Structures are given as structure tokens and as C-alpha cells.
C-alpha positions in Angstrom: 24.1 -67.8 0.0 21.5 -66.0 -2.1 21.4 -62.2 -2.7 18.0 -60.8 -1.8 16.8 -57.3 -2.6 13.6 -56.2 -0.8 11.6 -53.0 -1.1 8.3 -52.1 0.4 5.9 -49.5 -0.9 7.2 -46.2 0.3 4.9 -44.4 2.7 3.5 -41.0 1.8 4.9 -38.0 3.7 1.5 -36.4 4.6 1.1 -37.7 8.1 1.6 -40.7 10.4 0.6 -44.1 8.9 -2.1 -46.3 10.3 -1.8 -50.1 11.1 -3.5 -50.9 7.8 -0.6 -49.2 5.9 1.9 -50.9 8.1 0.7 -54.5 7.5 0.1 -53.9 3.8 3.8 -53.4 2.9 6.5 -52.5 5.4 5.8 -55.1 8.2 5.7 -58.2 6.0 8.7 -57.0 4.1 10.5 -56.7 7.4 9.4 -60.2 8.4 10.8 -61.6 5.1 14.1 -59.6 5.4 14.7 -60.8 9.0 14.0 -64.4 8.0 16.3 -64.3 5.0 19.1 -62.8 7.1 18.5 -65.5 9.7 19.1 -68.1 7.0 22.5 -66.5 6.1 21.6 -64.8 2.9 22.9 -61.4 1.8 19.9 -59.0 2.2 19.4 -55.4 1.4 16.0 -53.9 2.5 15.2 -50.4 1.2 12.4 -48.0 2.0 11.9 -44.2 2.0 9.4 -41.5 2.4 7.4 -40.5 -0.8 7.6 -36.7 -0.6 6.4 -35.1 -3.8 3.0 -34.2 -5.2 -0.1 -32.2 -4.2 -0.9 -33.7 -0.8 2.6 -32.9 0.5 2.1 -29.2 -0.4 -1.4 -29.2 1.1 -0.2 -30.8 4.3 2.6 -28.4 4.6 0.3 -25.4 4.1 -2.1 -26.8 6.7 0.8 -27.1 9.1 1.9 -23.5 8.3 5.4 -24.6 7.2 7.4 -24.5 4.0 7.0 -27.8 2.2 10.8 -28.6 2.4 10.7 -28.1 6.2 7.5 -30.1 6.6 8.9 -33.0 4.6 12.2 -33.1 6.5 10.3 -33.1 9.8 7.8 -35.8 8.8 10.6 -38.0 7.4 12.2 -38.0 10.8 8.8 -38.8 12.4 8.2 -41.8 10.1 11.8 -43.0 10.4 11.5 -43.0 14.3 8.2 -44.8 14.1 9.6 -47.4 11.8 12.4 -47.9 14.3 9.8 -48.2 17.1 8.2 -51.1 15.2 11.6 -52.6 14.7 11.5 -52.4 10.9 15.0 -53.4 9.9 15.6 -51.2 6.9 19.2 -51.1 5.6 18.3 -47.6 4.5 15.2 -45.4 4.9 15.7 -42.7 2.3 13.8 -39.7 0.8 12.3 -39.4 -2.7 13.4 -35.7 -2.6 17.1 -36.7 -2.4 19.5 -35.5 -5.0 20.1 -39.1 -6.0 16.5 -39.5 -6.9 16.6 -36.1 -8.8 19.4 -37.3 -11.0 18.0 -40.8 -11.6 14.5 -39.6 -12.4 15.9 -37.1 -14.9 18.1 -39.8 -16.3 15.2 -42.2 -16.9 13.1 -39.4 -18.5 16.0 -38.6 -20.8 16.4 -42.2 -21.9 12.7 -42.6 -22.5 12.7 -39.5 -24.6 15.6 -40.8 -26.6 13.7 -44.0 -27.3 10.6 -42.2 -28.6 8.5 -43.0 -25.5 7.8 -39.5 -24.3 5.1 -37.3 -26.0 4.2 -33.7 -25.4 0.4 -33.2 -24.9 -1.6 -30.0 -24.6 -4.4 -30.1 -22.1 -6.6 -27.7 -20.3 -6.4 -27.1 -16.5 -7.7 -24.7 -14.0 -5.5 -21.6 -13.4 -5.8 -19.4 -10.3 -5.1 -15.8 -11.3 -4.7 -14.7 -7.7 -2.3 -17.5 -6.9 -0.6 -17.2 -10.3 -0.4 -21.0 -10.8 -2.2 -23.9 -12.3 -4.2 -25.9 -9.7 -4.1 -29.7 -9.7 -7.5 -31.3 -9.1 -7.0 -31.6 -5.3 -6.2 -27.9 -5.0 -9.7 -27.0 -6.1 -12.7 -27.2 -3.8 -16.4 -26.4 -4.3 -19.9 -27.8 -4.0 -20.5 -31.3 -5.2 -23.2 -31.4 -8.0 -24.2 -34.8 -6.8 -24.7 -34.5 -3.0 -24.3 -30.8 -2.2 -21.2 -31.2 -0.1 -19.6 -27.7 0.0 -16.0 -29.0 0.5 -15.8 -31.5 -2.4 -12.4 -31.7 -4.1 -11.8 -31.4 -7.7 -11.0 -35.1 -8.2 -13.6 -36.7 -5.8 -16.3 -35.9 -3.3 -15.4 -37.6 0.0 -19.0 -37.5 1.1 -20.7 -39.4 -1.7 -17.4 -40.7 -3.3 -18.4 -39.5 -6.8 -15.5 -39.1 -9.2 -15.3 -35.5 -10.4 -13.5 -33.1 -12.7 -12.8 -29.6 -11.4 -15.2 -28.1 -14.0 -18.0 -30.2 -12.4 -17.8 -28.3 -9.1 -20.3 -25.5 -8.3 -18.7 -22.3 -7.1 -15.1 -23.7 -7.4 -12.3 -22.0 -5.4 -8.6 -22.3 -4.8 -7.7 -24.6 -1.8 -4.6 -22.4 -1.4 -6.1 -18.9 -1.1 -9.8 -19.4 -1.3 -9.9 -17.3 -4.4 -12.7 -17.8 -6.9 -10.8 -15.9 -9.6 -10.2 -19.0 -11.7 -10.1 -19.7 -15.4 -9.3 -22.6 -17.7 -6.0 -22.3 -19.5 -4.0 -24.6 -21.8 -0.8 -26.1 -20.6 1.7 -28.7 -21.9 2.8 -31.9 -20.2 4.9 -34.9 -20.9 3.3 -38.3 -21.3 4.9 -41.7 -21.0 3.7 -43.8 -24.0 2.9 -46.9 -22.0 0.7 -48.4 -24.7 3.7 -48.7 -26.9 5.2 -51.0 -24.4 2.2 -53.2 -24.0 3.6 -56.3 -25.7 6.8 -56.2 -23.6 4.8 -55.7 -20.4 2.5 -58.6 -21.2 5.3 -60.9 -22.0 7.0 -60.0 -18.7 3.9 -60.4 -16.6 3.1 -63.7 -18.3 6.5 -65.0 -17.3 5.7 -64.5 -13.6 3.9 -67.8 -13.1 4.7 -67.9 -9.3 3.2 -64.5 -8.4 0.2 -64.5 -6.0 -3.2 -64.6 -7.6 -4.0 -61.2 -6.2 -1.0 -59.6 -7.9 -1.5 -61.3 -11.3 -5.2 -60.7 -11.5 -4.8 -57.0 -10.8 -1.9 -56.7 -13.3 -3.8 -58.5 -16.1 -7.0 -56.6 -15.5 -5.2 -53.3 -15.9 -3.2 -54.6 -18.9 -6.3 -55.8 -20.7 -9.0 -53.4 -19.5 -9.8 -50.7 -22.1 -9.1 -47.9 -19.5 -6.2 -49.7 -17.9 -2.9 -49.3 -19.8 -3.1 -45.7 -20.9 -0.4 -43.2 -21.8 0.1 -41.3 -18.5 1.2 -37.8 -17.7 4.6 -37.7 -16.0 4.8 -33.9 -15.3 2.8 -31.4 -13.2 2.6 -27.6 -12.8 3.8 -27.7 -9.2 6.5 -26.0 -7.1 7.6 -29.0 -5.1 9.1 -31.8 -7.0 12.0 -32.9 -9.3 12.6 -30.3 -12.0 11.8 -31.6 -15.5 15.1 -32.2 -17.4 16.5 -34.6 -19.9 19.3 -36.1 -17.9 21.3 -32.9 -16.9 20.0 -30.9 -19.8 17.1 -28.4 -19.8 13.8 -29.6 -21.4 12.6 -26.9 -23.8 9.0 -25.9 -23.0 9.0 -27.6 -19.6 10.5 -24.8 -17.6 9.0 -24.5 -14.1 7.4 -27.9 -14.2 8.2 -31.0 -12.1 7.9 -34.7 -12.6 4.6 -36.2 -11.3 5.0 -38.1 -8.1 3.9 -41.5 -9.5 6.9 -41.3 -11.9 9.6 -40.4 -9.5 8.5 -42.4 -6.4 9.3 -45.9 -7.5 12.7 -44.8 -8.9 13.5 -44.0 -5.3 13.9 -47.7 -4.7 17.0 -47.5 -6.8 18.0 -44.1 -5.6 17.5 -45.2 -2.0 20.0 -48.0 -2.5 22.4 -45.4 -3.9 21.8 -43.3 -0.8 22.6 -46.3 1.3 26.0 -46.6 -0.5 26.6 -42.9 0.0 25.7 -43.1 3.7 28.2 -46.0 4.2 31.1 -44.4 2.3 30.7 -46.9 -0.6 31.2 -46.3 -4.3 28.6 -46.6 -7.1 29.6 -50.2 -7.7 28.2 -51.1 -4.3 24.6 -50.2 -5.2 24.8 -51.0 -8.9 25.5 -54.7 -8.1 21.9 -54.7 -6.7 20.3 -53.0 -9.6 22.3 -53.3 -12.9 22.3 -56.7 -14.5 25.5 -55.8 -16.3 27.2 -55.1 -13.0 26.3 -58.1 -10.8 22.5 -57.9 -10.3 21.8 -60.9 -12.6 22.1 -63.1 -9.5 19.9 -60.9 -7.3 16.3 -62.0 -6.5 14.1 -58.9 -6.1 11.0 -58.9 -3.9 8.5 -56.1 -3.6 5.8 -55.8 -0.9 2.7 -53.6 -1.2 -1.0 -53.1 -0.8 -3.3 -54.0 -3.7 -3.9 -50.4 -4.6 -0.2 -50.0 -5.6 0.0 -53.1 -7.8 -0.9 -51.4 -11.1 1.9 -48.9 -10.8 4.4 -51.6 -9.9 3.4 -54.1 -12.5 2.8 -51.7 -15.4 4.0 -48.1 -14.9 7.4 -48.6 -13.1 8.3 -51.6 -15.3 7.4 -49.5 -18.3 9.9 -46.9 -17.1 12.6 -49.7 -16.7 11.9 -51.5 -19.9 11.5 -48.3 -21.9 14.9 -47.0 -20.8 16.5 -49.8 -22.8 19.1 -50.2 -20.0 19.9 -53.3 -18.0 18.1 -52.5 -14.8 16.8 -55.2 -12.4 13.0 -55.9 -12.6 11.1 -57.3 -9.7 11.0 -61.1 -9.5 8.3 -61.5 -7.0 5.6 -59.0 -6.0 3.8 -59.9 -2.8 0.5 -57.9 -2.6 -2.0 -57.6 0.2 -5.7 -56.8 0.5 -7.0 -54.2 3.0 -7.1 -54.3 6.8 -10.3 -52.8 8.0 -11.0 -51.3 11.3 -13.7 -52.3 13.8 -16.6 -52.4 11.4 -15.3 -49.7 9.0 -12.2 -48.7 7.2 -8.9 -47.3 8.3 -8.5 -43.9 6.8 -5.5 -41.5 6.9 -7.5 -38.6 5.4 -10.3 -39.1 7.9 -8.0 -40.0 10.8 -10.0 -43.2 11.5 -8.4 -46.2 13.2 -5.2 -46.8 15.2 -2.1 -45.0 13.9 1.5 -46.1 14.4 2.4 -43.6 17.1 -0.8 -44.3 19.0 -0.2 -48.1 18.9 3.3 -47.7 20.4 1.9 -45.4 23.1 -0.2 -48.2 24.7 1.8 -51.4 24.0 5.2 -52.5 22.8 5.9 -53.3 19.1 5.9 -57.1 19.4 2.2 -57.2 20.5 1.2 -55.3 17.3 3.6 -57.1 15.0 2.3 -60.5 16.1 -1.4 -59.6 15.7 -0.9 -57.9 12.3 1.3 -60.6 10.8 -0.8 -63.5 12.1 -3.9 -61.7 10.7 -2.3 -60.4 7.5 -4.9 -59.7 4.7 -3.4 -62.0 2.2 -6.3 -63.8 0.5 -9.0 -61.4 1.4 -9.6 -58.2 3.4 -9.3 -58.8 7.2 -10.5 -56.7 10.1 -9.0 -55.4 13.3 -11.2 -55.7 16.3 -10.2 -55.0 19.8 -11.7 -58.3 21.0 -9.7 -60.3 18.5 -6.5 -58.3 19.4 -7.0 -59.0 23.1 -7.7 -62.7 22.5 -4.7 -63.2 20.2 -2.3 -61.4 22.6 -3.5 -63.2 25.7 -3.8 -66.7 24.1 -0.9 -66.8 21.7 1.8 -64.6 23.3 1.0 -64.8 27.0 -0.6 -68.2 27.5 1.5 -70.2 25.0 5.0 -68.6 24.5 5.2 -66.5 27.6 3.9 -69.3 29.8 6.4 -71.8 28.5 9.4 -69.5 29.1 8.1 -68.5 32.6 7.3 -72.1 33.8 10.6 -73.5 32.6 12.9 -70.8 34.0 11.2 -70.3 37.3 11.0 -74.0 38.0 14.6 -74.6 37.0 15.9 -71.8 39.2 13.9 -72.7 42.2 14.6 -76.5 42.1 17.8 -77.0 40.1 19.9 -73.9 40.4 21.0 -71.1 38.0 23.0 -73.2 35.5 21.9 -75.7 32.9 21.6 -79.0 34.8 23.7 -82.0 33.8 21.9 -85.1 34.9 19.8 -87.6 33.0 19.6 -88.8 29.5 17.0 -88.2 26.8 14.1 -90.7 26.7 11.7 -91.6 23.9 9.7 -88.5 25.0 12.6 -86.2 24.1 13.3 -88.1 20.9 9.6 -87.7 19.8 9.7 -84.0 20.6 12.9 -83.5 18.6 11.4 -85.4 15.6 8.2 -83.4 15.7 10.0 -80.1 16.1 12.3 -80.9 13.2 9.4 -81.6 10.9 7.6 -78.4 12.0 10.6 -76.3 11.5 11.0 -77.5 7.9 7.3 -76.7 7.3 7.8 -73.2 8.9 10.9 -72.6 6.6 8.8 -73.6 3.6 6.0 -71.2 4.5 8.3 -68.3 5.2 10.2 -68.8 1.9 6.9 -68.7 0.1 5.8 -65.6 2.0 2.7 -67.3 3.4 2.6 -64.9 6.3 -0.5 -66.1 8.2 0.3 -69.8 7.7 3.9 -69.2 8.9 2.5 -67.5 12.0 0.2 -70.4 12.7 3.1 -72.9 12.3 5.2 -70.9 14.6 2.5 -70.9 17.2 2.2 -74.7 16.8 5.9 -75.0 17.5 5.4 -73.0 20.7 2.5 -75.3 21.6 4.4 -78.5 21.3 6.9 -77.2 24.0 4.0 -76.7 26.4 2.5 -80.1 25.6 5.9 -81.7 26.2 6.4 -79.9 29.5 3.0 -80.8 30.7 3.4 -84.5 29.9 7.0 -84.7 31.2 6.0 -82.9 34.4 9.5 -82.1 35.8 7.8 -80.8 39.0 6.7 -84.3 39.8 9.9 -86.0 38.5 12.2 -83.9 40.7 10.7 -85.6 43.8 11.3 -89.2 42.6 13.9 -89.0 39.9 15.9 -85.7 40.0 18.1 -86.8 37.1 15.0 -87.1 34.9 13.9 -83.6 35.9 17.3 -82.3 35.0 17.1 -83.8 31.5 13.7 -82.3 30.9 14.8 -78.9 32.1 18.0 -79.0 30.0 16.0 -79.8 26.8 13.4 -77.1 27.7 16.0 -74.4 28.2 17.5 -75.2 24.9 14.1 -75.1 23.4 13.7 -71.5 24.6 16.8 -70.6 22.7 15.5 -72.3 19.5 12.2 -70.4 20.0 14.1 -67.2 20.2 15.7 -67.8 16.8 12.5 -69.0 15.1 10.4 -66.2 16.6 12.8 -63.3 15.9 11.3 -62.3 12.5 7.9 -61.9 14.1 8.7 -60.7 17.6 12.3 -59.4 17.7 12.2 -57.8 21.1 10.8 -60.9 22.9 13.3 -63.0 21.0 16.2 -60.9 22.2 14.9 -61.2 25.8 14.7 -65.0 25.5 18.2 -65.3 24.0 19.7 -63.0 26.6 18.0 -65.0 29.4 19.6 -68.1 28.1 23.0 -66.4 28.2 23.6 -67.0 24.6 24.5 -65.0 21.5 24.3 -67.9 19.1 21.6 -67.0 16.6 22.5 -69.7 14.1 19.5 -71.3 12.5 18.5 -74.8 13.8 19.4 -76.7 10.6 20.4 -79.7 12.8 17.6 -79.8 15.4 19.2 -82.5 17.7 22.4 -80.4 17.8 20.5 -77.2 18.4 18.8 -78.7 21.4 22.2 -79.4 22.9 23.7 -76.0 22.3 23.3 -74.8 25.9 25.7 -77.2 27.8 25.6 -78.3 31.4 27.0 -75.6 33.6 26.0 -72.7 31.3 24.3 -69.9 33.2 20.8 -68.8 32.4 18.4 -66.3 34.1 14.7 -65.9 34.6 13.5 -63.2 32.2 10.9 -60.5 33.0 7.4 -61.5 32.0 7.6 -61.7 28.2 4.0 -60.7 27.6 1.4 -59.3 29.9 -2.3 -60.0 29.3 -4.6 -57.2 28.1 -7.4 -56.7 30.6 -11.1 -56.3 29.7 -11.0 -52.8 31.2 -8.0 -51.8 29.0 -9.6 -53.3 25.9 -12.9 -51.4 26.6 -11.0 -48.2 27.2 -8.9 -48.4 24.0 -12.0 -49.4 22.0 -13.7 -46.2 23.2 -10.6 -44.0 22.9 -10.1 -45.0 19.2 -13.7 -45.1 18.2 -13.8 -41.6 16.8 -11.7 -39.5 14.4 -8.1 -38.6 15.1 -7.7 -34.8 15.4 
């Protein structure tokens, strides 16, 4: 039994995430966690909400709530939506937790002791009326490039031009609207990442099995002249983790907080500590996952994230870990994803474009979305969600293939052979051939799942469903029952067992449908089909089964057209 640590990129707190966010990190991480648990491994799957930084304060202000209250509410919203999509986190924490406060301050102190923190004086915009420094996003004005009057101090969303606050015409505070601004000097702490370049390069070079997408991004940032730079790790903000060296004050840094990019990935560790606290466990329980001097040397650590997060997780967070000089666990395998686009454009949280997690669950159950997103995961290139493709995939894969097989077998069996597994007949070469084919395909499926080849694994799972339909069609128990009832009983007995095996294999992708299939077979045996012939004899003659409700309904053309229209604009 292996020990598997899994983290997905932690979603930002400022609103509900769209389907592109979901398929880029949390959902494939859940797929892998469920699969590894199904194979009997010890798994811990950690996620959290990322709660600090400028956007959180702006979102809270827009909502008219204190930032602490806003973040607490949005954490519950995101936690509930994750449960709605059946994301099987062992713990869904918060980067604002006291555990993360202490760990972030601990890492900063260690980095300072090792000479990797530098104080830097820089000039920033100060709002006299607000009595505070304004981060770039807190400043709005007229874009000098396109004339957009609501451009932010870091970028104009109209023309996408990168900006500095001093570039803006008629700049004003996003908090109060005040134009009473001036440029003042302030001091911040910088992590000397360039001093760790050799260690980072050696570590990245050792990851020969990483996806090409991950490695190419990491090496580009490592070797690009503007890539691996010393980075500021503090900000003049109210909401965040106070700057300290461990538990000691940091002279000159009073009133400052750590920058969100620095504290957010540390929450992976802190979230595991939160898990231990929530379960009444001591520090040894979480340290055995993260400290190589306390048991984590035999842990394999997997991260899942969109490609935009790769630089922070291959350079900046490892720089924090390596720079601490302490025996913390580094990621072993980083699975990265390209972008999922939406119906001819891009998903956008800031612009409210696309289908968001709450909207998706309001029109269809989680399994419909899980199947489409995972079977179309943007692994090797960007992919695109279209309503036509979604409808076709649900109708053909889920309804016509899997749902059809379960329905035909159980309804025929009940109507012709009773409500228990039939006893008659022996397996023929047809059953022997199916068992051999199924065994080979399951081994292929296992290999693809272990390699995190998400789309290929989905295609293999669908092929496994197809062979059941092909067998049923060729064996034709509805004909055999008229001339050779014992033969029909053997076909049905195998097919009912096949439904149970399908439940086990499908559970990582479509957990609700899998639970329905297993319950209909009257079984609670989720053991993996290592021995396929034995697995297809698990349900014994005389065992009760039932006809489940329709596993998947088809999406009508009218529904598809309605949803396409409903989600064609901008979310308000």
C-alpha cells in the first residue's frame, strides 16, 4: 500500500468558480484521489480557499461586508459547491487559519536566518484620504492606450495593456474614489529566489517524468531573463498574515502582511495540520505527510493545477521549501492543464462569462458535468466547451452506452427471470472471450489512471462499457429465454455482475451513478476487480437485485438551446 498526498490549486475566495477552474485542478485531483483509494492506497487529499490579497478586500467592499465576514461566507459557499460536485477532500481548509499564520511566519523566519530575505525600498501610490498605500488593483483611471475610463493600475481589461499606476490618466482610489494621491516610499521584504537558482534547476531537472506542459513552463521561467526574479513577499494591506519572524516582531514591518502568493501554497501544509486538528489528532499525524524526518520520505506527493499556476509551484513555493533548509516534502509529480474555453470565447470569473459551478448544478446533477469535463480535459492543448458537444457526450456516452446497458439487463432480468440472480447455465466461449477482453481493458485503464492520462482513461472506461453492450446484443438473452432458458440465465448472471464491476470502475468519474448501480445490485463490495473471472462471479445465484431508476436522462434539443441562450451573456 502506497501513501499518496494530493493537493489541487486552492480556489480564490472572490466568488464562485467556473467550470474551467474546476477541470483545471480540483476535479482531476479528485478523480486521482478516488482511484488511488479504490486501489487500496492510503490517500490524503487537501484543498482550501485562498483568502488573502487585494481581490478579497475589493470583493468584500463590493459586497458591503467586512472582509473577514465575506471570506467566512464564501468559504462555506465554495465548500458546499465542492460537496455538490462530489469532490472528496479529506479537508477543505482556509488560508486565513491560525495554522497558516504560524507556518507562514515560521517559513519567513527560517528564510531570513538563511540570508534569503532582503529589505527593498520602493515607491507606491499612497491615498491621503484613505490613509493607506494602494496596491495596483486599488487604483483606477483612464487607460492611456485605449481611453477606457475604468482601467486598473496593473492592466486595462479593455485593451489588455499592462500598466503601472503612474501610467493612468486621472488616477483615483478604488476604495473611496479620492484623487488625493501621491507617490511615497515604502519598504518591503523580498525572497531572494535567484540565489536558489542552482538548487531549483537541479530539482526540476530530476523530474524526468513530469508532463511536457509542466516542464516547459518551469524551464522557461527558470531560464527566461525576466522569469526567476527576487519577489516581494509583503504588502501594505489590512487583510493578511502579519509579518513576523516566527513568533517575533519584524522591525520596520509593522502593519504589513505577507503577500498572498507567499502564504497561499503554505496552506497545503497548514491545511493538513487543520485536518489533524479537526480529527483530534496530534502534530505527528500531519507531519508524517510533510516532514521527511518524520515519515514523509515514503509519501508520493501529487499536485494538480492550471498552467497559469505552474511557475509559482515549480519555482516560488519550492524556493520557500528549499530555502528553509528544513526537511519538508517537495512535490513529486505536478499535473498541469491547459485552459478550457467557453463556446467561442473564454471563461472569465472577472467578467462573469461561462457556466459557473452553482449554475451547472442547478440544471443537471454532478455526474453529467464530471463526465464531460474529465473526458474533455484540456491536457495537451486548450479545449472548448460547447453545448452541442456537451449534449452529444451525455446522450451518447452516459445514456446510450452505460445507462442503456444497466436498464436493458435489469428490466429484462426482472420481467423474465425474477428478482434474484439466476442460477442456470454455464459460461460458453462467448463469456470466456468477454472476460479476457474485459481483463485486458481493465489493465489498460489502470495504467492510464496511474499515469493521470485523464482523457485516455475516460475513453478506455467508455470502451469497457461498450463491450458489455456488444456482448449483450450478440448473446441476445431475449431470444435465448424462449428456446434455452438456462442459457439466458447464464447471460443475465454475467451481465448483472458486470454492472457491479462497472460501478467500481466508474466510481472515480461518476460517483453518484456508481453508487446507484452498486445499490441496485444489492452489494457493498467495492473491492477492485484484480481477478476479473472472480469479480464476475461475486453476485451469486439467489442474491437479490433491483431495477434502478434511469441512470442518465438525455438532454433534449430544446433544453440545449435554452441553456445556450441562458448562458450566452454575462453573469450579473
